[in-house]
Backbone bond lengths (Angstrom), bond angles and torsions (degrees), N, CA, C in turn:
res aa  C-N    CA-C-N  psi(-1)  N-CA   C-N-CA  omega(-1)  CA-C   N-CA-C  phi
1 M - - - 1.454 - - 1.528 110.46 -
2 M 1.311 115.35 142.78 1.461 121.73 178.30 1.528 109.23 -67.09
3 K 1.352 115.59 144.74 1.461 121.32 179.53 1.516 109.24 -131.32
4 I 1.325 114.66 147.29 1.465 120.20 168.60 1.526 107.25 -124.60
5 Y 1.324 115.37 127.00 1.459 121.35 172.62 1.518 105.00 -89.97
6 H 1.324 114.89 113.70 1.463 122.12 -161.90 1.522 111.57 -126.51
7 N 1.338 114.63 141.72 1.460 122.27 170.67 1.534 106.37 -122.61
8 P 1.343 117.35 108.00 1.464 120.68 -176.28 1.524 114.32 -58.95
9 R 1.337 118.44 -20.24 1.465 120.70 -178.80 1.530 112.70 -83.70
10 C 1.337 116.55 -5.96 1.466 121.33 -177.33 1.522 110.12 -99.73
11 S 1.326 117.77 126.53 1.467 120.89 -177.48 1.532 111.53 -64.12
12 K 1.331 118.35 -40.02 1.471 120.73 179.31 1.530 110.12 -64.99
13 S 1.315 116.54 -37.75 1.463 120.71 178.73 1.533 110.17 -66.92
14 R 1.317 116.67 -40.99 1.479 119.88 177.46 1.529 110.40 -64.17
15 Q 1.338 117.00 -39.93 1.461 120.23 177.61 1.528 110.50 -63.99
16 G 1.318 116.82 -39.48 1.464 121.14 177.88 1.520 111.27 -63.76
17 L 1.322 116.57 -41.90 1.463 121.34 178.24 1.530 110.10 -61.68
18 T 1.318 116.90 -40.75 1.472 120.95 178.46 1.527 110.95 -61.95
19 I 1.327 117.10 -40.87 1.470 120.43 177.62 1.527 109.95 -59.00
20 L 1.322 116.86 -43.82 1.468 119.76 179.54 1.522 111.12 -67.06
21 E 1.327 117.01 -42.57 1.469 119.78 178.94 1.525 110.36 -61.37
22 D 1.323 117.13 -41.77 1.467 121.67 -179.86 1.532 112.23 -67.64
23 S 1.345 116.68 -23.90 1.467 120.21 -178.58 1.528 111.91 -72.56
24 K 1.333 116.57 -17.26 1.474 123.47 -178.49 1.532 112.36 64.00
25 L 1.330 118.44 13.23 1.458 122.23 176.52 1.522 109.07 -86.81
26 D 1.326 115.98 156.39 1.463 120.21 176.92 1.522 109.19 -76.94
27 F 1.308 115.94 136.94 1.456 120.60 175.98 1.522 109.44 -154.42
28 K 1.318 114.08 161.62 1.456 121.65 178.64 1.526 107.75 -112.61
29 T 1.323 116.13 132.95 1.457 121.17 177.24 1.524 108.97 -96.62
30 I 1.317 116.12 125.46 1.461 121.38 177.39 1.525 107.35 -114.24
31 K 1.317 115.09 110.22 1.470 120.24 176.41 1.523 106.37 -83.48
32 Y 1.321 115.48 90.61 1.459 121.15 -168.20 1.532 114.00 -67.75
33 L 1.322 117.91 -14.28 1.470 118.77 174.80 1.530 110.19 -78.27
34 D 1.339 116.81 -25.76 1.469 122.04 178.95 1.522 111.84 -93.52
35 T 1.339 116.44 -32.99 1.461 122.46 -178.65 1.520 107.46 -116.61
36 P 1.328 117.03 97.08 1.469 119.56 -174.47 1.530 113.03 -56.52
37 I 1.319 115.01 145.86 1.461 122.79 176.52 1.527 107.61 -94.59
38 S 1.325 116.82 134.60 1.467 120.33 177.69 1.529 109.79 -76.04
39 E 1.334 115.62 163.04 1.471 119.49 177.41 1.521 110.01 -61.48
40 E 1.328 117.01 -38.53 1.466 120.87 -180.00 1.533 110.96 -64.17
41 E 1.326 115.54 -45.16 1.472 119.82 179.88 1.535 110.47 -63.39
42 L 1.324 116.56 -44.63 1.463 120.12 179.95 1.527 110.77 -64.65
43 S 1.319 117.71 -39.17 1.468 121.28 177.06 1.525 110.54 -61.18
44 N 1.332 116.88 -41.16 1.465 120.94 178.23 1.528 111.25 -64.71
45 I 1.335 116.49 -41.11 1.465 120.89 178.26 1.528 109.57 -60.92
46 I 1.330 116.55 -44.63 1.470 121.57 -178.97 1.532 110.03 -62.28
47 K 1.337 117.37 -39.92 1.473 120.79 176.70 1.524 110.47 -62.68
48 L 1.338 117.18 -44.24 1.469 120.41 179.59 1.528 111.07 -63.29
49 L 1.329 116.31 -36.84 1.464 120.70 178.88 1.527 111.63 -72.87
50 D 1.343 116.38 -19.72 1.457 122.93 -178.84 1.533 110.98 59.08
51 I 1.336 114.14 48.79 1.469 121.23 178.34 1.526 108.93 -132.98
52 S 1.321 116.43 170.18 1.461 121.62 171.64 1.527 107.94 -82.57
53 P 1.322 117.25 150.54 1.476 119.33 179.26 1.526 113.27 -52.04
54 I 1.322 117.11 -39.38 1.467 119.90 -177.76 1.527 111.79 -61.23
55 D 1.346 117.17 -25.84 1.462 120.94 -179.73 1.524 112.94 -74.29
56 L 1.326 116.91 -9.60 1.460 121.31 178.55 1.536 111.58 -98.54
57 V 1.328 116.50 -3.37 1.465 121.57 -176.53 1.525 110.92 -85.12
58 R 1.331 114.78 134.94 1.467 121.55 171.59 1.531 106.81 -83.63
59 K 1.320 115.13 96.63 1.466 120.27 -170.99 1.526 113.96 -76.20
60 N 1.322 118.19 -9.02 1.469 120.17 177.75 1.522 112.84 -91.60
61 E 1.338 116.74 -2.41 1.472 119.46 177.46 1.527 109.46 -69.23
62 A 1.328 115.70 141.60 1.473 121.08 179.67 1.527 111.20 -57.51
63 I 1.331 117.11 -38.56 1.477 120.89 -179.65 1.534 109.86 -57.44
64 W 1.338 116.56 -42.26 1.463 120.10 -179.75 1.524 110.54 -67.80
65 K 1.326 115.82 -49.31 1.466 120.15 -176.61 1.524 111.58 -60.51
66 E 1.337 116.46 -40.18 1.466 120.42 -175.32 1.524 113.59 -78.88
67 N 1.339 117.40 -29.31 1.462 119.59 -171.18 1.530 116.06 -114.71
68 Y 1.326 117.37 -23.61 1.464 118.63 -170.13 1.523 115.00 -128.14
69 K 1.318 117.60 -27.77 1.471 121.06 -174.37 1.528 110.42 -55.66
70 G 1.335 114.42 133.65 1.462 120.32 176.44 1.513 114.37 83.32
71 K 1.331 118.48 -3.72 1.462 121.37 179.24 1.519 109.65 -93.28
72 E 1.327 115.25 148.89 1.467 120.82 174.67 1.527 107.47 -82.39
73 L 1.322 116.38 109.93 1.464 120.60 -178.53 1.520 110.13 -118.19
74 S 1.333 115.74 139.19 1.463 119.56 174.06 1.530 108.17 -74.34
75 E 1.332 115.91 166.24 1.463 119.21 177.88 1.525 110.53 -58.58
76 S 1.321 117.11 -40.97 1.468 118.73 -179.17 1.530 111.36 -68.11
77 Q 1.321 118.78 -31.96 1.466 121.06 176.10 1.534 110.96 -68.51
78 V 1.330 117.25 -36.51 1.468 121.09 177.44 1.533 108.89 -65.63
79 I 1.326 117.32 -43.39 1.472 121.21 178.21 1.522 109.96 -61.94
80 T 1.318 117.01 -44.97 1.471 120.77 178.27 1.528 110.80 -59.80
81 A 1.317 117.18 -41.91 1.476 121.05 178.71 1.522 110.34 -59.57
82 M 1.348 117.47 -42.08 1.469 120.54 179.82 1.525 111.51 -69.81
83 V 1.329 117.25 -37.99 1.469 120.07 178.47 1.526 109.79 -65.02
84 E 1.321 116.83 -41.94 1.465 121.10 -179.44 1.523 112.48 -74.73
85 N 1.331 117.13 -24.55 1.475 123.11 -178.20 1.526 108.52 -133.98
86 P 1.337 118.20 75.66 1.465 120.21 -173.25 1.534 114.79 -60.09
87 K 1.338 117.65 -17.33 1.472 119.27 174.99 1.520 111.57 -60.90
88 L 1.330 116.89 -19.72 1.460 121.27 -178.99 1.527 112.61 -76.51
89 I 1.329 118.17 -13.06 1.460 121.45 -176.09 1.529 110.19 -80.62
90 E 1.326 114.69 126.46 1.467 121.22 176.59 1.530 108.71 -60.27
91 R 1.310 117.67 146.88 1.458 121.53 -175.25 1.510 111.87 -145.79
92 P 1.316 116.94 161.48 1.464 128.44 -10.15 1.525 110.48 -79.16
93 I 1.314 115.82 157.71 1.460 122.03 173.06 1.520 106.36 -114.16
94 V 1.325 116.21 130.72 1.466 120.88 177.41 1.517 108.15 -120.19
95 I 1.332 114.93 133.64 1.461 122.17 178.01 1.520 108.10 -120.32
96 N 1.339 115.51 131.69 1.458 120.77 179.42 1.524 109.15 -151.66
97 N 1.325 116.02 126.17 1.475 121.62 176.01 1.529 113.35 49.76
98 G 1.324 116.90 47.84 1.459 120.40 176.57 1.514 115.22 74.72
99 K 1.326 117.10 10.51 1.467 121.72 176.88 1.518 107.99 -121.97
100 A 1.319 115.77 154.44 1.463 120.14 179.71 1.515 110.07 -143.93
101 V 1.328 115.24 149.50 1.463 121.47 173.78 1.522 109.30 -141.22
102 I 1.320 113.93 152.72 1.459 120.69 168.30 1.517 104.92 -92.27
103 G 1.316 116.93 125.01 1.466 121.22 -175.26 1.512 113.46 -79.46
104 R 1.310 116.84 58.17 1.464 122.91 175.88 1.514 108.19 -131.45
105 P 1.296 119.41 99.96 1.466 127.16 -0.46 1.538 110.92 -73.61
106 P 1.339 116.39 160.18 1.468 120.65 -176.38 1.536 114.01 -55.35
107 E 1.313 117.93 -28.29 1.457 121.56 -179.26 1.528 112.66 -60.53
108 L 1.327 117.44 -21.83 1.468 120.50 177.74 1.529 111.79 -59.37
109 I 1.329 116.30 -26.60 1.465 121.13 -179.30 1.532 110.38 -59.23
110 K 1.313 116.97 -34.96 1.472 120.77 -178.22 1.523 111.71 -60.70
111 S 1.323 117.86 -23.11 1.472 121.34 -176.87 1.531 112.27 -69.40
112 I 1.335 118.46 -16.62 1.466 119.01 179.65 1.536 113.12 -117.98
113 L 1.322 117.15 10.68 1.460 119.24 179.21 1.517 110.84 -78.37
């Protein structure tokens, strides 16, 4: 089943959710700030996205700037930082049929529907 990792307070995430709703396809909404993502799940998402963990980090978040910016972090440390601070995860993320995209811009979601 298709999934969207969604933050209702984010305008891009809301736009991504609308694209999925308009598609009339079945999908599951995961509000990842309310339902924590495990390190294993996040690692799998990163593999599907075919990116490095650091590419999924919202580097303008205060949590990142205050605690991690400028430090040498391993990929697993970056994943741990995102699991412990889910606000750091770029959003929305949509997964469908073994493919994933970050919906920035939200129109990218259409490429995997």
